[in-house]
N, C-alpha and C positions, 0 to 999 in steps of 0.2 A: 983209682977213684977220680982223680983229676981228668984222666982221659975220658972216663964215662961222662963226667959233667960237661966236658968240651963237646963230646959227641951229641949229648942231648941238647945243648945250647945251640949248636949249629945245624941240627937236623931240620930238614925242610918242613916237617910237620909241626915243628915247635917254633916257627917263625913268629907267631903271634905272642907267645910267652916271652920270647927273647926281646921283642919290641917293648912289651910291658915292663920287663926288667930294666931295659935301657932308659925308658922314660922315667921310671921310678927313681933310678940312680941319678938322673939329671935333676929331678925335682929335689931330691935330698941334698944334692950338691948346692942347689940354689938356696935352700933353707940354711945350709951350713955357712955359705958365703954371706948371706944376709945377716946371720947372727954375728959373724965376725965384724962386719962393716956397720952393724947397728941399725939396719933397716927395720922399720916397724911393720912387719908383714902381718902382725896380729892385731893391728890397730883398727880404729873405726873406718879407715879408708879401705880396708880389705873386704873380704867377702862378708855378706851379712850372716849373722848368727841367729839361730832360733833355738828355743828351749825344746828339748826332745820330750819333755813331759807336758808341754802345752799342745792343744789341738792345732794341727797344721792345716793351713788352707791354701787354696790357689795352686800354683805350680809346685810348690814344695810339699804340699799335702800328700801327693801320690808317692813321694820318695822319702818321707820323713822317717819311716821305719828303718831306712838304710843309714840314717844319720846325716842325710844330705841337707846342708845348710846349718848344721849344728856346730860347725867349726870352720876355720878358714879353708877356702876351697883347695888351696895347694896341699894342705895336710890331708884333706879328704881324698884327693886324687892319689896321693902317695899310698894311703891305706887301700884304696880300691884297686889300683893297678899292681901294687906290691903283692896284695893277697892273691889276685888273679894269676900273676906270674908264678908265685910260690906253689899254689895248688896245681897249676898246670905241670910244672916240672916234677912235683911229687907224684902225680898221677902217671906221667910218662915214664918216670923212673921205676915205679912199681910194675907197670905193664912190661917194661923192657926186661926187668930183673926176673919176673916170674913167668912171663910168657914169651920172652924173646922178641917182642914186637913193640913198635911205637904207634900209638893210635893216630889215625888221620886227624888233621887239624879240624876238619868239619865235625868230628865227633868230640874231640877233646875240648874245644872252645866252649860249646854250650854246656857240657857236663861240668866243667870247672866253674863256669859262671854261676850255675845253680848252687855249687858248693861255696862259692865266694860271697854271695849275697848275704846269707846269715852271718858269715864271718865278719863282713864289713860292719854290719849292724852292731854286733857285740864289741868289736874293736873300737868303734866310735864312742860307744857308751863308756868304755873303760878309759879312753884317752881324753875325752872331753874335759873332765875336771883337772887334768894335768897340763892343759895347754894354757900358757900365759896369754892374757888378753886385756885390753883396756876396756873397762866397764864404767858406765856412768851411773852414779848412785843418786842423781837428782830425781826428786819426786814432785808431784803436783800437790798442792795444799789439800786437795780433795782426797788424796790417797790415804790420808789418816782417818777418814770417816769409816767407822766400823771397827776401829782398833780400840784397845782399852788403855786409858791414861791413868796416871796416879797424881793426885793433888800434892803439890810440893810444899806449898806454904799457905797459911791463912785459910779463910773460908770463902766460899762463893755462893752467891744467891742470884736470882734473876735480875739482870741489869748491873751486877757487880762481879765481873769475872776475876779469876785468880789464876796463878801459874800452875801448870801441870806438865808432866813429862810423859812421853809416849815413845815406845820403840817401834820404828817403822819397819817396812818389809825387808830392808837391807841390814837390820840389826843396829841402826844408828838411832841414838836417843835425840828426840826433838822436844823442844820446850814450846808450849803453846799457852794461850789464854783461853780459859773455858768457863762457862757458866751453865747453870741448870737450864734444861729445856722447859721444865715444868715450873710454874710460878711459885709454888709453896715449898719447893725442894731446896735443901742446903747441902753444899759439899764441904766436907771438913778435910783437914790435912790427913794424908795417907789413904783417903778413900779411893777406891777403884771406880772409874767412870767410863762408860761406853760412849764413845764419840758418835753423835747421831747426825750432826749437820754442821755447816759452816755458813755464818752470816758476816760478810765483811771480812774482818780479821779475827773475829771471835768465834770459837767453836762452841757448840751446844752439846750437852751430854745428859745421860741418864744413868742412874745407878743400876748395875746389872741385877 
């Protein structure tokens, strides 16, 4: 088996897959070394990240289905070239075993590319939640508009705000001052209030 693997790896029509495997091994080595030395390759200074569930635009829009931009570039390249190499050697191994031939690289490369593309998309979606990364949970004060707050203490009327708590988009509880948007409305403790606008540092709300 080792002899067959060596034959496939060194065969002239498998040069592209051998290069992909070598590049992939080098990048994995870089990831391993960076982890030992404590390099922050997943930080904000690395490749930009985009949510795969969000509409992609611009350059990344055309390749978003491949997971391009959804994780650090180095990881994406490992997945892409690693998968291409793997599918290439599997295809050549099967054709050599069952037909006694090795496909020409001009045929094998585009065939395995078509196989690799959906594999990369699936792999990125599986790996994305597992990759450690630095995320910022800072929000704008206007991001709370449209969310539902709970009156914490006291009552609130127009011109007399009270304290309320609201869970933001990241699951963090924020405490705000809120008053009714409507003149004759009163907010009591434990009432659920829909945040409708922000004026200065006081939020306005209505009862849902």
